[in-house]
C-alpha positions as CSV (number, residue, x, y, z in Angstrom):
1,M,-7.2,-13.5,-3.4
2,T,-8.5,-11.8,-0.2
3,E,-7.8,-8.2,0.5
4,Q,-5.4,-9.1,3.3
5,Q,-3.5,-11.4,0.9
6,A,-3.3,-8.6,-1.7
7,I,-2.0,-6.2,0.9
8,S,0.6,-8.7,2.0
9,K,1.7,-9.3,-1.5
10,V,2.4,-5.6,-2.2
11,L,4.1,-5.1,1.2
12,N,6.3,-8.1,0.8
13,L,7.5,-6.9,-2.7
14,A,8.1,-3.4,-1.3
15,R,10.3,-4.9,1.5
16,Q,12.4,-6.7,-1.0
17,E,13.3,-3.3,-2.6
18,I,14.6,-1.8,0.6
19,G,18.1,-0.4,-0.1
20,Y,17.5,0.3,-3.8
21,R,19.2,3.5,-4.9
22,E,18.1,5.8,-7.7
23,K,20.8,5.9,-10.5
24,A,22.9,8.6,-11.9
25,S,22.3,7.4,-15.4
26,N,20.4,4.7,-17.3
27,S,23.0,2.1,-16.3
28,Q,23.0,-0.9,-13.9
29,L,19.3,-0.4,-13.1
30,D,18.9,-3.9,-11.7
31,N,21.7,-3.5,-9.1
32,K,20.4,-2.1,-5.8
33,T,23.4,0.1,-5.1
34,A,25.6,0.4,-8.2
35,N,25.6,3.7,-10.2
36,A,23.8,5.5,-7.3
37,G,23.1,9.2,-8.0
38,S,20.3,11.7,-8.3
39,G,19.5,11.2,-12.0
40,N,16.0,9.7,-11.3
41,W,16.8,6.6,-13.3
42,T,15.3,3.4,-11.9
43,K,14.3,-0.1,-12.9
44,Y,10.7,0.8,-11.8
45,A,10.2,3.4,-14.5
46,R,12.1,1.2,-17.0
47,D,9.8,-1.7,-16.4
48,L,6.7,0.4,-16.7
49,D,8.0,2.3,-19.7
50,S,8.0,-1.1,-21.5
51,V,4.3,-1.7,-20.8
52,T,2.2,-0.4,-23.7
53,N,-0.1,2.5,-22.7
54,F,0.7,2.3,-19.0
55,Y,1.7,5.9,-19.0
56,N,1.3,8.8,-21.5
57,G,5.1,8.7,-22.1
58,A,8.4,7.5,-20.8
59,K,9.0,8.2,-17.1
60,N,12.6,7.1,-16.6
61,G,14.7,10.1,-15.7
62,W,11.7,11.8,-14.0
63,P,10.9,11.9,-10.3
64,W,10.0,8.4,-9.4
65,C,8.2,8.3,-6.0
66,D,4.8,7.6,-7.5
67,V,6.4,5.3,-10.2
68,F,7.6,3.0,-7.4
69,V,4.0,2.6,-6.1
70,D,2.7,2.0,-9.6
71,W,5.5,-0.6,-10.1
72,L,4.5,-2.5,-6.9
73,F,0.9,-2.8,-8.2
74,Y,2.0,-3.8,-11.7
75,K,4.3,-6.5,-10.4
76,S,1.8,-7.8,-7.9
77,F,-1.4,-7.8,-10.1
78,G,-0.5,-7.2,-13.7
79,A,-1.0,-4.2,-15.9
80,A,-4.8,-4.2,-16.3
81,E,-5.6,-4.6,-12.6
82,A,-2.8,-2.2,-11.6
83,M,-4.2,0.5,-13.9
84,Q,-7.7,-0.1,-12.4
85,I,-6.4,0.1,-8.8
86,L,-4.4,3.3,-9.6
87,C,-7.3,4.9,-11.5
88,Q,-5.2,5.2,-14.7
89,P,-7.1,5.6,-17.9
90,Q,-7.2,2.5,-20.0
């Protein structure tokens, strides 16, 4: 995959997420708009929390701006390559 293809892959995935709202609780995480609120619950953290050793602990319910970027790389390239791109210890 060329660098331009990799960039396009990440940006296309990010565009698909436009309109997603953070959730008030750990409910309806896959629905873009249901259960909207300021509880910091997202499908992005949920998905990464299920990846062994991606983070040093669960992130759902915590501020998620960086988690979204991490999720984009994870979904686009897999855990190992995402961790390398993001300079996460492995």
